[in-house]
N, C-alpha and C positions, 0 to 999 in steps of 0.2 A: 501912422504913416497911412495915407490915402493911396488907394490902388488906381493907377492911371487907367482911364477909360478904356484905352486901347487894349489892356489886358483881359478884360472881361469876356470878350468873345473867345478868346483863347482858352480860358478856363471853362467855358460852356461847351467847347468843341467835342470832349470826351463823352459828355452827356447826349449830344446830338448823335455821335456814332452808335452809343448803345441803343438809342431809340430807333435807329436804322436797321440795325442787327435783329432787333426784336420784331420789327415789321416784316423783314426777309425770312425769320423763322416762322412767323405766323403764317406767312403766304405759302410755306411748304407743309402745312397740316392737311390731314386727309380731308377736314371740312372745306378747305381754301381749293384743294384739288377737285373737289366734286362741284366746284362752281359750273354754271351753264357754259362756259367756255372750255370746260374740260371733257374728256371723253373717258368713259370707263372700258378698259379692254379686258376681255374675258378670253385668255389663251388656252386652249386644249390641246395637249399633245398625246397621241395614241399610237400604239403598236397592234398588230393584229396577228390572229392566228394563221391566216393565208391572205393572198392577194385578193382573192374573191370576197372575202370579208371586208377588206378595205373598200372595195368598190360598192358594196351594198351600204356600207356605213357613209361613205361620201354622199350618195344619193339622198340617204335618210337625213343626214344632217342638214343638207341643202333644203329639203322639204320642211325640216323643224324650223330652221331660220326663217324660212319664207310664211310660214303658218303663223308666226308670233310677231306683230307689229311693233311690240317694243324693242325688237332688234333693229338698231340704227344702222348696222353694217356687217357684212359677213363676207369672209373669203378663207380659202383653204389652199393647201399644196402638200405635195409629198416632199419630205426632206431630201434635199440636194446638196447638203453640206459635205465638204471632203475633209472636214476636221477630224472626223471620228470621235466627237464628243456627244452624239445623240443618245447614247445609253439604250440604243434599241428603239427608240421613237421613230416613227417612219412617216407620220402626217401630223400636220399643224392646222388647227381652226382656229380662227379669230373673229370673235363676235364683238360688236361695239354697243354700248348702251349710253345712254345719256345721264342715267341716275343708278345709284345702287338699288332703288326700289323697282326699276325696270328690270334688272338683273335678276333680282331675288323672284319677281313675278314669273320671270322667263323659266328660272329653275323649277317653279312649282307649276307651271302650266301644265295641264293633262296631255299635252301633246308630247311632252317628254315620255310619257309611258310608251307611246308607239315607237318613239325613236329607241328607247332602251330594248324594246323586244328585237330590233334588229342588231343593235350594239352589243349586247351582253353575250350572245353567242360567239361572236366574232373578235371579241376584245382579247388581247393579251395583257396589256397595261396601259394606264392612263395617268396623267398628271395635269393638274390645273393651276393657272396663275391668272390673278386678277390684278390690274394696276390702273391707276389714273394716269393717261397720257400727259406727258410733258414735253415741252419744246425743248 
């Protein structure tokens, strides 16, 4: 029995859908997220032993970000959430990089040593999360 020509596209439809899903999955990989139109965010959350420690670290972090040209963007602020889920973290610092190589160079930059001299005596705890920004 011959298959009507009209049915051929219907039989190919599942194959086409599978290809679309594979393309979508590939677009969500870290390699795809590091494309030039993606930004790497480096989020650092701190809590400090004293408020004066926070003040000195804010200044030192701003100077660190300004001293390293690979930092594409920088912002910070104290926690103002009323949800009670901060686990004691009081300040958030967000650095933006264009690539993982830029972030890694920032982390290895000698200017970090000067920053750590200010940070470590004031630091209570820290956590870091990096992610590729998505729309």
